[in-house]
C-alpha positions in Angstrom: 4.1 -51.6 19.0 5.4 -50.2 15.7 1.8 -49.2 14.6 1.3 -47.4 17.9 4.6 -45.5 17.3 3.4 -44.6 13.8 0.2 -43.2 15.2 2.1 -41.3 17.9 4.3 -39.7 15.2 1.2 -38.6 13.2 -0.3 -37.1 16.3 3.0 -35.4 17.1 3.0 -34.0 13.5 -0.5 -32.6 14.2 0.6 -30.9 17.4 3.5 -29.2 15.6 1.2 -28.1 12.8 -1.4 -26.8 15.2 1.3 -24.9 17.2 2.6 -23.3 14.0 -0.7 -22.0 12.7 -1.9 -20.9 16.2 1.2 -18.8 16.9 1.4 -17.3 13.4 -2.3 -16.4 13.2 -2.6 -15.1 16.8 -3.2 -11.4 17.1 -0.5 -9.6 19.1 -3.0 -7.3 20.7 -5.0 -10.2 22.2 -1.9 -12.0 23.4 -0.7 -8.7 24.9 -4.0 -8.4 26.8 -3.8 -12.0 28.0 -0.2 -11.4 29.1 -1.3 -8.3 31.1 -4.0 -10.4 32.7 -1.3 -12.8 34.1 -1.3 -15.6 31.5 2.3 -16.9 31.3 1.5 -18.9 28.2 0.6 -15.7 26.4 3.9 -14.2 27.3 5.7 -17.2 25.9 3.6 -17.0 22.7 4.6 -13.3 22.4 8.3 -14.4 22.7 7.8 -16.9 19.9 6.2 -14.3 17.7 9.1 -11.9 18.3 11.5 -14.6 17.0 9.5 -16.1 14.1 12.5 -17.5 12.2 13.7 -19.6 15.2 10.2 -20.8 16.0 9.3 -21.7 12.4 12.6 -23.4 11.8 12.0 -25.5 14.9 8.6 -26.5 13.8 9.8 -27.3 10.3 12.6 -29.5 11.6 10.1 -31.3 13.8 7.6 -31.8 11.0 10.3 -33.0 8.5 11.8 -35.4 11.0 8.4 -36.8 11.9 7.5 -37.2 8.3 10.7 -39.1 7.5 10.3 -41.4 10.5 6.6 -42.0 9.7 7.5 -43.1 6.2 10.3 -45.3 7.3 8.3 -47.0 10.1 5.2 -47.3 7.9 7.2 -49.1 5.2 9.0 -51.4 7.6 6.0 -52.2 9.7 3.1 -52.4 7.2 4.5 -53.0 3.8 6.1 -56.4 4.4 3.0 -58.1 6.1 0.7 -56.5 3.5 2.9 -57.8 0.6 2.9 -61.3 2.1 -0.9 -61.2 2.3 -1.2 -60.0 -1.3 0.9 -62.9 -2.5 -2.0 -65.2 -1.6 -3.8 -63.7 -4.6 -2.5 -65.2 -7.9 -3.3 -62.0 -9.8 -1.4 -59.7 -7.5 1.4 -62.1 -6.5 3.9 -60.8 -9.1 3.4 -57.2 -8.0 2.7 -57.7 -4.3 5.7 -55.7 -3.1 5.0 -52.7 -5.3 1.2 -52.7 -4.6 1.8 -53.1 -0.8 4.3 -50.2 -0.8 1.9 -48.0 -2.8 -1.0 -48.7 -0.5 1.1 -48.1 2.6 2.4 -44.8 1.3 -1.2 -43.7 0.4 -2.6 -44.7 3.8 0.2 -43.1 5.8 0.0 -39.9 3.6 -3.8 -39.7 4.0 -3.6 -40.1 7.8 -0.7 -37.6 8.0 -2.5 -35.0 5.9 -5.9 -35.3 7.6 -4.9 -36.2 11.2 -1.5 -34.6 11.2 -2.2 -31.4 9.2 -5.8 -30.3 8.3 -7.7 -31.1 11.5 -5.0 -29.7 13.8 -4.7 -26.5 11.8 -8.4 -25.9 11.7 -8.5 -26.5 15.5 -5.6 -23.9 15.8 -7.5 -21.4 13.8 -10.7 -21.7 15.9 -9.0 -20.2 18.9 -5.4 -19.2 17.9 -4.6 -17.2 21.0 -5.8 -19.9 23.4 -4.0 -22.7 21.6 -0.8 -20.6 21.2 -0.8 -19.8 25.0 -1.2 -23.5 25.7 1.6 -24.8 23.4 4.0 -21.9 23.7 5.7 -23.3 26.8 6.6 -26.7 25.5 7.5 -25.3 22.1 9.8 -22.9 23.8 11.7 -25.8 25.4 11.8 -27.6 22.0 13.2 -24.5 20.4 16.0 -24.2 23.0 16.9 -27.9 22.5 17.0 -27.6 18.8 18.8 -24.2 18.8 22.1 -25.4 17.2 20.3 -27.1 14.3 17.9 -24.2 14.0 20.8 -21.7 13.9 22.3 -23.6 11.0 19.0 -23.6 9.1 18.2 -20.0 9.9 21.6 -18.8 8.8 21.3 -20.7 5.6 17.8 -19.2 5.0 19.0 -15.7 5.8 22.0 -16.1 3.4 19.6 -17.1 0.5 17.2 -14.2 1.3 20.1 -11.7 1.1 21.2 -13.2 -2.2 17.6 -12.7 -3.4 17.5 -9.1 -2.2 14.6 -9.7 0.2 14.3 -7.2 3.2 15.5 -8.5 6.5 12.5 -7.2 8.5 8.8 -6.9 7.6 7.0 -3.6 7.8 4.4 -4.1 10.4 2.7 -0.6 10.0 -1.0 -0.8 10.7 -3.1 1.1 8.1 -6.5 2.8 8.5 -8.0 0.2 6.2 -6.8 -2.7 8.3 -8.3 -1.1 11.4 -11.6 -0.6 9.6 -11.6 -4.3 8.5 -10.9 -5.4 12.1 -13.7 -3.2 13.4 -16.0 -4.7 10.7 -15.1 -8.2 11.8 -15.6 -7.2 15.4 -19.0 -5.8 14.7 -20.0 -8.9 12.8 -18.9 -11.1 15.7 -20.8 -8.9 18.2 -17.6 -7.6 19.9 -18.4 -4.0 18.9 -21.6 -2.2 18.4 -22.4 -0.9 14.9 -22.3 2.6 16.3 -18.8 2.0 17.7 -17.7 0.9 14.3 -19.1 4.0 12.7 -17.5 6.3 15.2 -14.0 4.7 14.7 -14.4 5.0 10.9 -15.3 8.7 11.3 -12.4 9.4 13.6 -10.0 7.8 11.1 -11.0 10.2 8.4 -10.6 13.4 10.4 -7.1 13.9 9.0 -8.5 13.9 5.5 -11.8 15.8 6.0 -11.7 19.5 5.2 -13.5 21.7 7.6 -15.6 23.1 4.8 -17.5 19.8 4.9 -18.8 20.5 8.5 -18.9 24.3 8.6 -21.9 26.6 8.7 -21.9 28.5 5.5 -21.6 32.3 5.8 -25.1 32.9 4.6 -26.4 30.8 7.5 -24.3 32.4 10.2 -26.4 34.0 13.0 -25.2 37.6 13.2 -25.6 40.4 15.7 -25.0 43.7 14.0 -23.8 46.5 16.4 -25.3 49.1 14.1 -28.8 47.9 14.7 -31.0 49.6 17.2 -30.9 48.5 20.8 -34.4 47.0 20.5 -33.3 45.0 17.5 -30.1 43.8 19.3 -32.2 42.7 22.3 -34.6 40.8 20.1 -31.7 39.1 18.3 -30.2 38.1 21.6 -33.5 36.8 22.9 -34.2 34.8 19.7 -30.7 33.3 19.4 -30.5 29.5 20.0 -26.7 29.7 20.1 -24.2 30.1 23.0 -21.8 32.0 20.7 -22.9 34.7 18.3 -20.8 36.4 15.6 -20.8 40.2 16.2 -20.3 42.5 13.2 -20.8 46.0 11.9 -22.7 46.4 8.6 -22.6 42.7 7.7 -20.0 39.9 7.4 -17.3 42.2 6.0 -17.0 44.0 9.3 -16.5 41.2 11.8 -15.9 42.5 15.4 -15.6 39.2 17.2 -17.6 36.5 18.9 -20.0 37.0 21.8 -20.4 34.3 24.5 -24.0 34.8 25.7 -22.9 33.4 29.1 -20.5 36.4 29.5 -23.2 38.8 28.7 -25.7 37.2 31.0 -23.2 37.2 33.9 -22.5 40.9 33.3 -26.1 41.8 33.3 -26.8 39.8 36.4 -24.0 41.7 38.1 -25.7 45.0 37.2 -23.5 46.0 34.3 -25.2 47.8 31.4 -26.2 45.8 28.3 -23.3 46.9 26.2 -22.6 44.0 23.8 -19.3 45.3 22.5 -17.8 45.2 26.0 -18.2 41.4 26.1 -17.1 40.6 22.6 -14.0 38.4 22.3 -11.6 38.4 19.4 -12.5 35.8 16.8 -10.3 32.9 15.9 -9.6 32.6 12.2 -8.5 29.4 10.4 -7.8 28.9 6.7 -10.2 26.8 4.6 -7.4 24.3 3.8 -7.1 22.9 7.3 -8.4 19.4 8.1 -10.7 18.6 11.0 -7.9 17.1 13.0 -5.8 20.3 12.5 -8.8 22.3 13.6 -9.0 20.3 16.9 -5.4 21.0 17.6 -6.0 24.7 16.9 -9.0 24.7 19.3 -6.8 23.1 21.9 -4.0 25.5 21.6 -6.2 28.6 21.5 -8.6 27.4 24.2 -11.5 28.2 21.8 -14.5 26.2 20.7 -15.4 28.1 17.5 -13.6 29.6 14.5 -14.3 31.6 11.4 -13.0 30.0 8.2 -11.5 32.3 5.6 -10.3 31.6 2.0 -6.9 32.4 0.5 -8.1 36.0 -0.2 -9.2 36.6 3.3 -12.9 36.3 2.5 -15.2 34.8 5.2 -16.4 31.3 4.1 -18.2 30.1 7.2 -18.3 29.2 10.9 -17.1 26.0 12.5 -17.5 24.9 16.1 -16.4 22.1 18.3 -19.9 20.8 18.2 -19.6 20.5 14.4 -16.5 18.4 14.9 -18.2 16.1 17.4 -21.3 15.8 15.2 -19.1 14.6 12.3 -17.8 11.8 14.5 -20.9 10.6 16.4 -23.7 12.0 14.3 -26.4 14.6 15.0 -26.5 15.8 18.6 -29.4 17.6 20.2 -27.7 20.7 21.6 -28.6 24.4 22.0 -26.2 25.2 19.3 -28.0 23.0 16.8 -31.8 23.8 16.8 -34.0 21.1 15.5 -34.5 21.4 11.8 -36.2 19.0 9.5 -33.5 19.2 6.8 -34.5 15.7 5.5 -38.2 14.8 5.5 -39.4 11.2 4.9 -42.6 11.3 2.8 -45.5 8.9 2.9 -44.4 7.2 -0.3 -40.9 6.4 1.2 -39.1 9.2 -0.7 -37.1 12.0 0.9 -37.4 15.8 0.6 -34.0 17.1 1.5 -32.6 20.6 1.9 -29.8 21.5 -0.5 -27.6 22.6 2.4 -27.6 19.2 4.1 -24.1 17.7 4.4 -23.2 14.7 2.2 -22.2 12.7 5.3 -25.7 13.2 6.9 -27.4 12.5 3.6 -25.5 9.2 3.1 -26.3 8.2 6.6 -30.0 8.7 6.2 -30.2 7.0 2.8 -27.9 4.2 3.8 -25.4 4.9 1.1 -22.0 3.4 1.9 -19.9 3.7 -1.3 -18.1 6.9 -2.0 -20.0 9.2 -4.4 -18.4 10.4 -7.6 -16.3 13.5 -6.8 -16.5 13.0 -3.1 -12.9 11.8 -2.8 -11.7 15.0 -4.5 -13.7 17.2 -2.1 -15.6 18.5 -5.1 -18.6 19.3 -2.9 -19.7 19.2 0.7 -23.5 19.5 0.5 -26.4 17.9 -1.4 -26.7 21.1 -3.5 -23.0 20.9 -4.4 -23.4 17.3 -5.4 -26.4 18.1 -7.7 -24.3 20.9 -9.4 -21.3 18.5 -9.7 -23.4 15.8 -11.4 -25.4 18.1 -13.7 -22.4 20.3 -14.5 -24.4 23.6 -14.3 -26.6 25.7 -12.0 -29.7 23.5 -12.2 -33.3 24.5 -12.8 -36.4 23.1 -11.1 -37.3 19.6 -12.5 -33.7 18.8 -13.5 -33.0 15.3 -12.4 -30.5 12.4 -12.5 -30.0 8.9 -11.2 -27.1 7.6 -9.2 -27.1 3.8 -8.5 -30.7 3.2 -7.4 -31.5 6.8 -6.3 -33.3 9.4 -8.4 -32.5 13.1 -7.5 -34.8 15.8 -8.7 -34.4 19.5 -8.1 -37.7 20.8 -6.6 -36.9 24.4 -5.7 -34.1 26.9 -6.3 -33.2 29.9 -4.1 -31.8 32.1 -6.9 -28.6 30.2 -7.8 -28.7 27.9 -4.7 -30.3 24.4 -4.7 -33.0 24.7 -2.1 -35.0 21.5 -2.1 -34.2 18.1 -3.7 -36.6 15.1 -4.0 -34.9 11.8 -3.6 -36.5 8.4 -4.4 -35.5 4.9 -5.0 -36.1 3.6 -8.6 -36.1 0.1 -10.1 -33.2 -0.8 -12.4 -35.4 -0.7 -15.5 -36.3 2.9 -14.8 -32.8 4.3 -14.3 -32.2 7.0 -16.9 -29.3 9.3 -17.5 -29.2 12.9 -16.1 -31.4 15.4 -17.8 -31.8 19.1 -17.6 
C-alpha cells in the first residue's frame, strides 16, 4: 500500500512538472486560436499564462510537497525492510541502516527525476498547447484551493524582487528578428512555404529600405519630350511598354508631369486631338530620404502609383512606382511596366553575366547569397555597379576583379564611368585572392 502511494506521488510530481512546462512554453497565439475555435481548455490555459506568478507558485508548492512526502514515505516504507535484509550479510551488517537509507534515497531520487520530471517535461514540450489545454482546468481548481498559501509565497517573492530592483512586469514586445525566427521554424516544419517566409522577411524591412534601392535611375527613365516632332512623339508612344510616361521639355531638367497612356487612349477614342500636354497630370515628388513604407503611405494619400525622387538640392534622381514596391516584396513580376530584360544571364559554365544596374536584392536572390554584404547595411550602394565601386574604392576598369566569400566578380565592360557588365563565378577556397585593379 505504501509503495503504491509512493508511485502515485511520483506520477503526481510528473503531472505537475508536465503542466508547468506545457503552460510556460505554449505560444499565446496558438492558444488564442484554439480559444477562438471553442476550446475551453485553451481559454483556461490563457488565464494561467496571464497570472504566471500564481500558477508557478501553485506548481512549486505541489512539487515541493510531493517531494517531501515521497522522501518520508520512501524512508519509512523501504529503508527499514531493506536494512533488515542487509543485516543478513556479515560484511554489511554494521552499516545496514546507512546503506539502506542511501539506496532508498538514490532509488527514489532516480524515479522522481526520470518519471517525475524528465519524461513528463519532454512530453509537455512535444505538444505544449494541447497538453496545456488538457491540464489547465484541473490546475485552475488547484490554484484556487491553494490561493492563501500561494498569496503568501507570491508576496514574499515580490518583496524580494523589489529589494533586488527587478522590474515588476516583463517587456513582451515582439521584434522583427523574433518574427523571422518563427517564420523560419514554420518553414522548416512545413507550416509555411519558403516563398511566404521570403515575403514576410521582405515586408519587415520596408521601414528600413530606402526607395533608392528600388527606383529606376534617371538615365533609364523613359521620356516623352514635348519639343520633339509629332512623328517622333507618336513613335515614342507606340514603342512605350509603360502605362505611365514622364513628360518633359528639353530633357529631365524640364519635367512637365506624368502621362497615363489610358487617359490619352480614351481621349483619342472619343475623337479628341492627339495633344499630349492636355492629358499630362502633375508629377508626385518625394525626397530620396524616404523609406519604402513611407512611400506607400504617400501613394495612398495622394492616390498615385508613381513618383519622381529628388535629392536635397532638388535634382531628379529617379522614378519609383507601386510596381517597384511590390517587386521588392514578392520578387520579379511580369507586367507591362517591366519589359523582359535578361539583366542576369546564366552561362554554360555556370557563371553569371550581370548588368551593372541590377539591384543587390535581385542579385543576391539569383546567386543564393543570404548574409548581408559589406556596406549593404549602411546603404552604401543599391546596385551591382555600386557594390563593385564600393569594394574596389574607385571607378573600375575592365578586367578589375575581386573575391567575396566564394564568388569572383570581374568587370567585363564599362559605359564611360558606369559599370556595364560584370562576370560572376564561384571559385574554390584555394583560388580566393584579394581585390586587384
